[in-house]
C-alpha positions as CSV (number, residue, x, y, z in Angstrom):
1,X,-24.2,50.4,30.5
2,X,-24.7,48.8,27.0
3,X,-27.8,46.6,26.6
4,X,-27.4,43.0,25.7
5,X,-28.8,42.0,22.3
6,X,-30.9,38.9,21.8
7,X,-29.0,35.6,21.2
8,X,-30.2,35.4,17.7
9,X,-28.9,38.9,16.8
10,X,-25.6,38.2,18.5
11,X,-25.3,34.9,16.5
12,X,-26.2,36.6,13.3
13,X,-23.6,39.3,13.9
14,X,-21.0,36.7,14.7
15,X,-21.7,34.8,11.6
16,X,-21.4,37.9,9.6
17,X,-18.0,38.7,10.9
18,X,-16.9,35.1,10.1
19,X,-18.7,33.9,7.0
20,X,-15.9,31.6,5.9
21,X,-16.1,29.1,8.7
22,X,-17.9,25.9,8.0
23,X,-19.9,26.4,11.2
24,X,-19.3,29.1,13.9
25,X,-20.7,30.3,17.1
26,X,-18.5,33.4,17.2
27,X,-16.0,35.6,15.5
28,X,-12.4,34.3,15.2
29,X,-10.1,36.0,17.5
30,X,-7.7,38.6,16.1
31,X,-4.1,37.4,15.3
32,X,-2.7,39.2,18.4
33,X,-4.9,37.1,20.7
34,X,-4.1,33.8,18.9
35,X,-0.5,33.6,20.0
36,X,-1.5,33.0,23.7
37,X,-5.0,31.7,23.5
38,X,-7.0,29.2,21.6
39,X,-10.1,30.3,19.4
40,X,-13.2,31.0,21.4
41,X,-11.4,31.1,24.8
42,X,-11.0,34.8,25.6
43,X,-12.3,37.1,22.9
44,X,-15.4,35.2,22.1
45,X,-16.5,35.2,25.7
46,X,-17.6,38.8,25.5
47,X,-19.5,38.2,22.3
48,X,-21.2,34.8,22.6
49,X,-24.2,34.5,25.0
50,X,-23.4,31.0,26.0
51,X,-25.8,31.0,28.8
52,X,-28.4,31.0,26.0
53,X,-26.6,28.5,23.9
54,X,-25.7,25.6,26.2
55,X,-29.2,24.7,27.6
56,X,-30.7,23.5,24.3
57,X,-27.6,21.3,23.6
58,X,-28.1,18.8,26.4
59,X,-31.8,18.7,25.7
60,X,-31.0,17.9,22.1
61,X,-28.6,15.2,22.9
62,X,-31.1,13.7,25.4
63,X,-33.7,13.6,22.8
64,X,-31.5,11.9,20.2
65,X,-31.0,8.8,22.2
66,X,-32.0,7.4,25.6
67,X,-28.4,6.6,26.2
68,X,-27.1,10.2,26.0
69,X,-28.0,11.3,29.5
70,X,-24.6,10.5,30.8
71,X,-22.8,13.0,28.6
72,X,-25.5,15.7,28.9
73,X,-23.6,17.6,31.7
74,X,-20.2,17.2,30.1
75,X,-21.6,18.6,26.7
76,X,-23.1,21.6,28.4
77,X,-19.9,22.2,30.5
78,X,-17.8,22.2,27.4
79,X,-19.8,25.2,25.9
80,X,-19.6,27.0,29.1
81,X,-16.1,28.1,28.6
82,X,-17.4,30.9,26.4
83,X,-19.6,32.4,29.1
84,X,-19.1,36.2,29.2
85,X,-18.9,36.5,32.9
86,X,-16.6,34.4,35.0
87,X,-19.0,34.6,38.0
88,X,-21.9,33.1,35.8
89,X,-19.5,30.3,34.8
90,X,-19.0,29.4,38.5
91,X,-22.7,29.8,39.4
92,X,-24.8,28.1,36.8
93,X,-28.0,28.1,38.7
94,X,-31.1,29.4,37.0
95,X,-34.1,31.2,38.7
96,X,-37.1,29.2,39.4
97,X,-37.6,25.4,39.1
98,X,-34.6,25.0,36.6
99,X,-32.1,25.8,39.4
100,X,-31.7,22.2,40.6
101,X,-31.6,20.9,36.9
102,X,-28.3,22.6,36.0
103,X,-26.3,21.5,39.1
104,X,-25.0,18.6,37.0
105,X,-23.5,21.0,34.3
106,X,-22.2,23.2,37.2
107,X,-20.2,20.3,38.8
108,X,-18.9,19.4,35.3
109,X,-17.7,22.9,34.8
110,X,-15.0,22.5,37.4
111,X,-13.5,19.6,35.4
112,X,-13.7,21.8,32.2
113,X,-11.9,24.7,33.9
114,X,-9.1,22.4,35.0
115,X,-9.0,20.9,31.5
116,X,-8.6,24.5,30.1
117,X,-5.8,25.3,32.4
118,X,-4.1,22.1,31.4
119,X,-4.6,22.9,27.7
120,X,-3.2,26.4,28.2
121,X,0.1,25.0,29.4
122,X,0.5,22.7,26.4
123,X,2.0,23.6,23.0
124,X,-0.8,24.4,20.5
125,X,0.8,21.8,18.1
126,X,0.5,19.1,20.8
127,X,-3.0,20.1,21.6
128,X,-4.0,19.9,17.8
129,X,-2.2,16.5,17.4
130,X,-3.8,15.1,20.5
131,X,-7.4,16.1,19.4
132,X,-6.8,15.0,15.9
133,X,-5.8,11.6,17.1
134,X,-8.9,11.6,19.3
135,X,-11.1,12.3,16.2
136,X,-9.1,9.5,14.4
137,X,-10.1,7.1,17.3
138,X,-13.8,7.8,16.9
139,X,-13.5,7.5,13.0
140,X,-12.0,4.1,13.2
141,X,-14.4,3.1,16.0
142,X,-17.4,4.1,13.9
143,X,-16.0,2.1,10.9
144,X,-15.4,-1.1,12.9
145,X,-18.9,-1.2,14.5
146,X,-20.7,-2.9,11.7
147,X,-18.2,-5.7,11.0
148,X,-18.3,-6.6,14.7
149,X,-22.0,-7.3,14.6
150,X,-22.2,-8.8,11.1
151,X,-23.7,-12.0,12.6
152,X,-26.4,-10.2,14.7
153,X,-27.2,-7.7,11.9
154,X,-27.5,-10.6,9.4
155,X,-29.8,-12.5,11.7
156,X,-32.0,-9.5,12.5
157,X,-32.3,-8.3,8.8
158,X,-32.1,-11.7,7.2
159,X,-29.0,-10.9,5.3
160,X,-26.3,-13.3,3.9
161,X,-22.5,-12.5,3.8
162,X,-22.7,-11.0,0.3
163,X,-25.5,-8.5,1.3
164,X,-23.5,-7.7,4.5
165,X,-20.4,-7.0,2.5
166,X,-22.4,-4.7,0.2
167,X,-23.1,-2.4,3.2
168,X,-19.3,-1.7,3.4
169,X,-19.4,-1.2,-0.4
170,X,-22.2,1.4,-0.2
171,X,-20.3,3.4,2.4
172,X,-17.0,3.3,0.5
173,X,-18.5,4.3,-2.7
174,X,-20.2,7.4,-1.2
175,X,-17.1,8.1,0.8
176,X,-14.9,8.1,-2.4
177,X,-17.3,10.3,-4.2
178,X,-17.3,12.8,-1.4
179,X,-13.5,13.2,-1.2
180,X,-13.5,16.1,-3.8
181,X,-15.8,17.9,-1.3
182,X,-13.3,17.3,1.4
183,X,-10.5,18.9,-0.7
184,X,-12.7,22.0,-1.4
185,X,-13.7,22.4,2.3
186,X,-10.1,22.0,3.5
187,X,-8.9,24.6,0.9
188,X,-11.6,27.1,1.7
189,X,-12.2,26.7,5.5
190,X,-10.3,26.0,8.6
191,X,-9.6,22.2,8.7
192,X,-10.2,22.1,12.4
193,X,-13.9,23.2,11.6
194,X,-14.0,20.6,8.8
195,X,-13.0,17.8,11.1
196,X,-15.7,18.8,13.6
197,X,-18.3,19.1,11.0
198,X,-17.4,15.6,9.6
199,X,-17.7,14.2,13.2
200,X,-21.2,15.7,13.5
201,X,-22.2,14.2,10.2
202,X,-21.0,10.7,10.7
203,X,-22.5,10.7,14.3
204,X,-26.0,11.5,12.8
205,X,-25.6,8.8,10.3
206,X,-24.6,6.3,13.1
207,X,-27.7,7.2,15.0
208,X,-29.7,6.4,11.9
209,X,-28.2,3.0,11.6
210,X,-29.3,2.3,15.3
211,X,-32.9,3.2,14.4
212,X,-33.0,1.2,11.1
213,X,-35.5,-1.8,10.8
214,X,-34.8,-2.9,7.3
215,X,-31.6,-3.7,5.2
216,X,-32.3,-0.9,2.9
217,X,-32.4,1.7,5.7
218,X,-29.1,0.4,7.1
219,X,-27.6,0.6,3.6
220,X,-28.7,4.1,3.2
221,X,-27.5,5.1,6.7
222,X,-24.1,3.6,6.0
223,X,-23.9,5.5,2.7
224,X,-24.5,8.7,4.5
225,X,-21.9,7.8,7.0
226,X,-19.4,7.9,4.3
227,X,-20.0,11.6,3.8
228,X,-18.7,12.5,7.2
229,X,-15.8,10.0,7.1
230,X,-14.7,11.5,3.7
231,X,-14.7,14.9,5.1
232,X,-12.5,14.0,8.1
233,X,-9.9,11.6,6.9
234,X,-7.9,13.9,4.4
235,X,-8.0,16.9,6.7
236,X,-6.7,14.8,9.6
237,X,-3.8,13.4,7.5
238,X,-2.8,16.7,6.1
239,X,-2.8,18.4,9.6
240,X,-0.4,15.7,10.8
241,X,1.8,16.2,7.8
242,X,1.9,20.0,8.3
243,X,2.7,19.6,12.0
244,X,5.9,17.5,11.4
245,X,8.9,17.3,9.2
246,X,10.8,14.7,7.2
247,X,12.6,13.3,10.3
248,X,9.7,12.6,12.4
249,X,6.7,12.3,10.1
250,X,6.7,8.6,9.9
251,X,6.5,8.4,13.8
252,X,3.6,10.9,13.8
253,X,1.7,8.8,11.4
254,X,2.6,5.8,13.4
255,X,0.9,7.4,16.3
256,X,-2.0,8.3,14.2
257,X,-2.4,4.7,13.1
258,X,-2.0,3.5,16.7
259,X,-4.8,5.7,18.0
260,X,-6.9,4.9,15.0
261,X,-6.4,1.1,15.7
262,X,-7.2,1.8,19.2
263,X,-10.6,3.2,18.1
264,X,-11.2,0.2,15.9
265,X,-10.3,-2.2,18.7
266,X,-12.6,-0.4,21.2
267,X,-15.4,-0.2,18.6
268,X,-15.1,-3.8,17.5
269,X,-14.5,-5.1,21.1
270,X,-17.5,-3.1,22.4
271,X,-19.8,-4.1,19.7
272,X,-18.9,-7.9,19.9
273,X,-19.3,-7.9,23.7
274,X,-22.6,-5.9,23.8
275,X,-24.0,-7.7,20.8
276,X,-25.7,-10.6,22.6
277,X,-27.2,-8.4,25.2
278,X,-30.4,-6.3,25.5
279,X,-31.3,-3.2,27.4
280,X,-34.8,-2.2,27.9
281,X,-35.8,-4.4,25.0
282,X,-33.2,-2.8,22.7
283,X,-30.7,-5.2,21.0
284,X,-27.1,-4.8,22.0
285,X,-25.7,-4.0,18.5
286,X,-28.1,-1.0,18.3
287,X,-26.9,0.2,21.7
288,X,-23.4,0.2,20.5
289,X,-24.3,2.5,17.5
290,X,-26.1,4.9,19.8
291,X,-23.2,5.3,22.2
292,X,-20.5,5.7,19.4
293,X,-22.6,8.4,17.8
294,X,-23.0,10.3,21.0
295,X,-19.3,10.2,21.8
296,X,-18.5,11.4,18.2
297,X,-20.6,14.5,18.8
298,X,-18.6,15.3,22.1
299,X,-15.4,14.7,20.3
300,X,-16.4,17.1,17.4
301,X,-17.1,19.8,20.0
302,X,-13.7,19.4,21.7
303,X,-11.9,19.5,18.2
304,X,-13.9,22.7,17.3
305,X,-13.0,24.5,20.5
306,X,-9.4,23.7,21.1
307,X,-7.6,22.5,18.0
308,X,-5.7,24.9,15.5
309,X,-5.1,24.9,11.8
310,X,-1.6,26.1,10.9
311,X,-2.9,27.5,7.6
312,X,-5.1,29.9,9.5
313,X,-2.4,31.4,11.7
314,X,-0.6,34.7,11.6
315,X,2.0,33.6,9.0
316,X,-0.8,32.6,6.6
317,X,-3.1,35.6,7.1
318,X,-2.6,37.1,3.7
319,X,-2.9,33.7,1.9
320,X,-6.1,33.1,3.8
321,X,-7.5,36.4,2.7
322,X,-6.7,35.7,-0.9
323,X,-8.3,32.3,-0.8
324,X,-11.5,33.5,0.8
325,X,-11.9,36.3,-1.8
326,X,-11.9,34.0,-4.8
327,X,-15.2,33.0,-6.4
328,X,-16.6,29.5,-6.2
329,X,-16.0,28.8,-9.8
330,X,-12.4,30.1,-9.6
331,X,-11.6,27.8,-6.5
332,X,-13.1,24.8,-8.1
333,X,-11.0,25.5,-11.2
334,X,-7.8,25.9,-9.2
335,X,-8.6,22.6,-7.2
336,X,-9.2,20.7,-10.5
337,X,-5.9,21.9,-11.8
338,X,-4.1,20.9,-8.6
339,X,-5.7,17.5,-8.7
340,X,-4.5,17.1,-12.3
341,X,-1.0,18.0,-11.3
342,X,-1.1,15.5,-8.4
343,X,-2.4,12.7,-10.5
344,X,0.4,13.2,-13.1
345,X,3.1,12.5,-10.5
346,X,4.5,9.0,-11.1
347,X,5.2,8.2,-7.4
348,X,1.6,9.0,-6.6
349,X,0.3,6.7,-9.3
350,X,2.5,3.8,-8.1
351,X,1.4,4.3,-4.4
352,X,-2.3,4.4,-5.3
353,X,-1.7,1.2,-7.5
354,X,-0.2,-0.6,-4.6
355,X,-2.7,0.9,-2.2
356,X,-5.6,-0.7,-4.1
357,X,-4.0,-4.0,-3.8
358,X,-2.7,-3.4,-0.3
359,X,-5.9,-2.2,1.3
360,X,-7.9,-5.0,-0.4
361,X,-6.8,-7.5,2.3
362,X,-7.6,-5.2,5.1
363,X,-11.2,-4.7,3.7
364,X,-11.5,-8.4,3.4
365,X,-10.5,-8.9,7.0
366,X,-13.7,-7.4,8.1
367,X,-15.0,-10.9,8.0
368,X,-12.3,-12.0,10.6
369,X,-14.8,-11.7,13.4
370,X,-17.5,-13.8,11.7
371,X,-14.7,-16.3,10.7
372,X,-13.5,-16.7,14.3
373,X,-17.1,-17.2,15.6
374,X,-17.7,-20.0,13.0
375,X,-14.5,-21.7,14.1
376,X,-16.2,-22.1,17.5
377,X,-14.9,-19.2,19.6
378,X,-17.3,-17.5,22.0
379,X,-18.1,-13.9,21.8
380,X,-15.6,-13.1,24.6
381,X,-12.9,-15.1,23.0
382,X,-13.5,-13.6,19.6
383,X,-13.4,-10.2,21.0
384,X,-10.1,-10.9,22.8
385,X,-8.5,-12.3,19.7
386,X,-9.6,-9.4,17.5
387,X,-8.4,-6.9,20.2
388,X,-5.0,-8.8,20.2
389,X,-4.8,-8.3,16.4
390,X,-5.7,-4.6,16.6
391,X,-3.1,-4.0,19.4
392,X,-0.5,-5.8,17.4
393,X,-1.2,-3.8,14.2
394,X,-1.1,-0.6,16.3
395,X,2.3,-1.5,17.7
396,X,3.5,-2.5,14.2
397,X,2.4,0.9,12.8
398,X,4.4,2.8,15.5
399,X,7.4,0.5,14.9
400,X,7.1,0.9,11.2
401,X,6.9,4.6,11.4
402,X,9.9,4.8,13.6
403,X,11.9,2.4,11.4
404,X,10.8,4.4,8.3
405,X,12.3,7.6,9.8
406,X,15.5,5.8,10.7
407,X,15.9,4.2,7.3
408,X,15.0,7.4,5.5
409,X,18.0,9.1,7.2
410,X,20.4,6.2,6.3
411,X,18.9,5.4,2.9
412,X,17.1,8.6,1.7
413,X,16.0,7.2,-1.7
414,X,15.2,3.6,-0.8
415,X,14.9,3.1,3.0
416,X,11.1,3.5,3.2
417,X,10.5,1.5,0.1
418,X,12.5,-1.5,1.4
419,X,10.5,-1.5,4.7
420,X,7.2,-1.6,2.8
421,X,8.3,-4.5,0.7
422,X,9.3,-6.5,3.7
423,X,6.0,-5.9,5.3
424,X,3.7,-6.7,2.3
425,X,5.8,-9.8,1.5
426,X,5.6,-11.2,4.9
427,X,1.8,-11.2,4.7
428,X,1.7,-14.0,2.3
429,X,3.2,-16.9,4.4
430,X,1.8,-15.6,7.7
431,X,-1.8,-15.5,6.4
432,X,-1.4,-19.1,5.0
433,X,-0.4,-20.3,8.5
434,X,-3.3,-18.5,10.1
435,X,-6.1,-19.3,7.7
436,X,-5.1,-22.6,6.2
437,X,-2.7,-24.3,8.5
438,X,-4.3,-23.8,11.9
439,X,-7.2,-26.2,12.8
440,X,-10.8,-25.1,13.0
441,X,-10.9,-25.9,16.7
442,X,-12.0,-23.5,19.5
443,X,-9.4,-25.2,21.9
444,X,-6.5,-23.5,20.1
445,X,-7.3,-19.9,21.2
446,X,-3.6,-19.4,22.4
447,X,-2.2,-20.4,19.0
448,X,-4.7,-18.4,17.1
449,X,-3.9,-15.4,19.3
450,X,-0.1,-15.8,18.8
451,X,-0.3,-16.0,15.1
452,X,-2.9,-13.2,14.9
453,X,-0.4,-10.9,16.9
454,X,2.5,-11.8,14.6
455,X,0.4,-11.1,11.5
456,X,-0.9,-7.8,12.8
457,X,2.5,-6.6,13.8
458,X,4.2,-7.3,10.6
459,X,1.7,-6.3,7.9
460,X,1.0,-2.8,9.3
461,X,4.1,-0.9,8.3
462,X,3.2,0.4,4.9
463,X,1.0,3.4,5.6
464,X,3.0,5.1,8.4
465,X,6.5,4.2,7.3
466,X,6.2,4.7,3.5
467,X,2.9,5.9,1.9
468,X,1.9,8.8,4.1
469,X,5.4,10.3,4.5
470,X,6.2,10.0,0.9
471,X,2.9,11.8,-0.1
472,X,4.0,14.7,2.1
473,X,7.3,14.9,0.3
474,X,6.3,14.6,-3.4
475,X,3.8,17.5,-3.3
476,X,4.0,21.2,-2.0
477,X,2.4,21.8,1.4
478,X,-0.6,23.4,-0.1
479,X,-1.4,20.3,-2.1
480,X,-1.2,17.8,0.8
481,X,-4.9,17.7,1.5
482,X,-5.5,17.0,-2.3
483,X,-2.9,14.2,-2.4
484,X,-4.4,12.5,0.6
485,X,-8.0,12.9,-0.5
486,X,-7.2,11.6,-4.0
487,X,-5.3,8.6,-2.6
488,X,-8.2,7.8,-0.2
489,X,-10.6,8.3,-3.1
490,X,-9.0,5.8,-5.5
491,X,-8.0,3.2,-2.9
492,X,-11.3,3.2,-1.1
493,X,-13.6,2.7,-4.0
494,X,-11.6,-0.2,-5.5
495,X,-10.7,-1.9,-2.2
496,X,-14.4,-1.7,-1.1
497,X,-15.2,-4.5,-3.5
498,X,-13.2,-6.9,-1.2
499,X,-16.0,-7.8,1.3
500,X,-18.6,-8.6,-1.4
501,X,-15.9,-10.5,-3.3
502,X,-15.1,-12.5,-0.2
503,X,-18.8,-13.3,0.4
504,X,-19.1,-14.3,-3.4
505,X,-16.1,-16.6,-3.2
506,X,-17.2,-18.2,0.2
507,X,-20.7,-18.9,-1.1
508,X,-20.1,-19.8,-4.9
509,X,-16.5,-21.1,-5.0
510,X,-15.7,-22.6,-1.5
511,X,-19.0,-23.9,-0.5
512,X,-20.3,-21.6,2.2
513,X,-23.9,-22.5,3.0
514,X,-26.7,-21.0,5.2
515,X,-27.7,-22.9,8.3
516,X,-30.8,-25.0,7.6
517,X,-33.9,-24.2,9.6
518,X,-34.7,-26.7,12.3
519,X,-31.1,-28.0,12.5
520,X,-30.0,-29.7,15.7
521,X,-27.2,-28.4,17.8
522,X,-24.7,-31.0,16.4
523,X,-25.8,-30.1,12.8
524,X,-25.2,-26.3,13.5
525,X,-21.8,-27.0,14.8
526,X,-20.9,-29.1,11.8
527,X,-22.2,-26.5,9.4
528,X,-20.3,-23.7,11.2
529,X,-17.0,-25.6,10.9
530,X,-17.6,-26.3,7.3
531,X,-18.5,-22.6,6.7
532,X,-15.3,-21.5,8.7
533,X,-13.2,-23.5,6.3
534,X,-14.9,-22.0,3.3
535,X,-14.6,-18.5,4.5
536,X,-10.9,-19.1,5.5
537,X,-10.0,-20.1,2.0
538,X,-11.9,-17.1,0.5
539,X,-10.2,-14.7,2.9
540,X,-6.7,-16.1,2.0
541,X,-7.5,-15.7,-1.7
542,X,-8.2,-12.0,-0.9
543,X,-5.0,-11.5,1.2
544,X,-2.3,-13.6,-0.5
545,X,-2.7,-12.5,-4.1
546,X,-3.2,-8.8,-3.5
547,X,-0.3,-8.6,-1.0
548,X,2.0,-10.2,-3.6
549,X,1.1,-7.7,-6.2
550,X,1.6,-4.9,-3.7
551,X,5.2,-6.0,-2.9
552,X,6.1,-6.0,-6.7
553,X,4.4,-2.6,-7.4
554,X,6.5,-1.0,-4.7
555,X,9.6,-1.7,-6.7
556,X,8.8,1.0,-9.2
557,X,9.2,3.7,-6.5
558,X,13.0,3.2,-6.6
559,X,13.1,5.0,-9.9
560,X,10.4,7.6,-9.3
561,X,10.5,8.7,-5.8
562,X,13.9,10.5,-5.7
563,X,13.0,12.5,-8.8
564,X,9.6,13.4,-7.6
565,X,10.9,14.5,-4.2
566,X,13.4,16.9,-5.7
567,X,10.8,18.4,-8.1
568,X,8.5,19.0,-5.0
569,X,11.3,20.8,-3.2
570,X,12.1,22.8,-6.5
571,X,8.4,23.8,-6.5
572,X,8.6,25.1,-2.9
573,X,11.7,27.2,-3.8
574,X,10.0,28.6,-6.8
575,X,6.9,29.6,-4.8
576,X,9.3,31.3,-2.3
577,X,11.0,33.2,-5.2
578,X,7.7,34.3,-6.5
579,X,6.7,35.7,-3.2
580,X,10.0,37.5,-3.0
581,X,9.4,39.0,-6.4
582,X,6.0,40.2,-5.4
583,X,7.5,41.8,-2.2
584,X,10.2,43.6,-4.1
585,X,7.8,45.1,-6.6
586,X,7.3,47.7,-3.9
587,X,11.0,48.4,-3.7
588,X,12.3,51.4,-5.8
589,X,15.8,49.9,-6.0
590,X,17.0,47.7,-8.8
591,X,18.5,45.1,-6.5
592,X,16.3,43.3,-3.9
593,X,17.1,41.0,-1.1
594,X,14.5,39.5,1.3
595,X,13.6,36.8,3.7
596,X,10.8,34.8,2.5
597,X,9.6,33.5,5.9
598,X,9.8,34.5,9.4
599,X,12.4,33.0,11.8
600,X,9.8,30.8,13.5
601,X,6.6,29.2,12.6
602,X,3.3,29.3,14.6
603,X,4.4,26.6,17.0
604,X,7.7,28.4,17.9
605,X,10.0,26.2,16.0
606,X,12.9,27.6,14.0
607,X,12.3,27.8,10.3
608,X,14.8,28.1,7.5
609,X,15.4,31.4,5.9
610,X,15.9,31.7,2.2
611,X,17.6,34.8,0.9
612,X,16.8,35.4,-2.8
613,X,19.1,37.9,-4.7
614,X,18.1,39.0,-8.2
615,X,18.6,42.0,-10.5
616,X,15.9,43.9,-12.3
617,X,17.1,45.1,-15.7
618,X,16.2,48.7,-16.7
619,X,15.3,47.6,-20.2
620,X,12.2,48.9,-21.7
621,X,11.7,45.7,-23.8
622,X,10.4,43.8,-20.8
623,X,7.4,45.3,-19.1
624,X,6.9,45.2,-15.4
625,X,5.8,41.8,-14.3
626,X,7.0,39.8,-17.4
627,X,10.0,38.4,-15.6
628,X,7.8,36.9,-12.9
629,X,5.4,35.5,-15.6
630,X,8.1,33.8,-17.5
631,X,9.6,32.3,-14.4
632,X,6.3,31.0,-13.2
633,X,5.3,29.4,-16.5
634,X,8.7,27.7,-16.9
635,X,8.9,26.3,-13.4
636,X,5.3,25.6,-12.3
637,X,4.6,22.4,-10.4
638,X,2.5,21.1,-13.2
639,X,5.2,21.4,-15.7
640,X,7.7,19.8,-13.5
641,X,5.4,16.9,-12.9
642,X,5.3,15.9,-16.6
């Protein structure tokens, strides 16, 4: 009988076997096990002493926040799937006084076992997309918390609209600066691990916001929050792009937008409803940050355990090994060259330019909750109206993605672009009706809700129907994380100036003024209505002008998109030919024929097979390898992008 090593020794051994993972509790299963099981489900059970790992986790979660007790049992049960003995997984009692303490996790384990059985019957692709969308929900929920409690945070920290808007600016600037880190992590590590790590980071920053007592502390915490969000977003988008094709990619991004908006709706709705309450002397807005941070940790655990990255499957084993063997300096140099190649693509430049103007209004709409409250709507009415707007934009994203796929089949070179121009152009008159035409009267909740629904449905098509699918088509598969990270970096840092600009316009141009101390109730109502009108005019200036520019900028894609798409396809063919040349170096014959890829990918779908025929001349003037070098230099992606 073999003796069992201490937990620390086993953990060190596991890390030594898998040093490339961002964080790991055990070795990655061998390829022959990956076809039927998820990572850490079968092989890792015999190597990870989970009976020593899971008890500290619930204690840690309980110590982080007084509101984490409800999820303690679930968190422990999630880790119990790796227990080395099935009998120990069924009976989780401990000797002595701790036996009763673990009955909760033991009960939760039954649900986890059922969940594992359900997951085992699902396609790996479906499980990954499901968990990635779940991570997207929590990402957007975290982002929407602060705008939903601007009024309460401003009152607690004595901050005006300009300072409140600067909180979003701090997070966006840090988030933009950290996107290169996201590209590096996604290129070197499993993207599933990267997403889970990002979830843990933004959860920790969210807890810090809940504990902050000064405006400076909140600003620093929101800046740290941007690190986690920056790591997650590009990895999520590239995983969705890699799991779909040109015919259904828009629909997949539509679902991603729908689930993300669902998270924004839940986060905003929850924060608005709980803001005026208190629990054990703790303000409601702080409670909302505690709970979202806790749920984010649990989502990160689920993603880490059950999701899969296609780049780390059997078909990519050789590529993965080559990537991990490179030095840090070499990898950074390669990523820098890849970024330069992506930036040179004309279609990328155009989409980023429109994205800066197109995302500006969405950033400015973070003041929509405050505007509705100033109009006179109660917290419940405001929460309902914001939820209605988010639901409409979610359905609009799904509709836009579906229509984008349909038009791309009918009009391959222009269908997606036409749809984006219709969406951006419709925002100008619809925003005018909402912000300028409707009266500042709380009795018009139905009319405000109807117009908000129409606006949300019509202005949310661009990303799922046009931007994200086109990004996946104009670069090779290996560059998708880079293109999404660069896009988010450029757009986020520039559009983040929208909230402070809205605050400046409202205060200095349109007459927004703070409520005087000692004001009567009638004076407060009158001041709120005047401030609502000032804020509405500032919001329209931040919506109408950028959306008009966005519609015009999209027109340039008619010239660049078809050419850039064909160049990316040529690059993919060139890489396939280079792989074939490398394979045939081992062949003694002068004529080589080979299949570049297997007949099916990791998800069991059929893949196209490219047969490459070439002849190797027996000339002594050209040394071995020169033919490949010349071909590579003439037809590289960077040269084609010029």
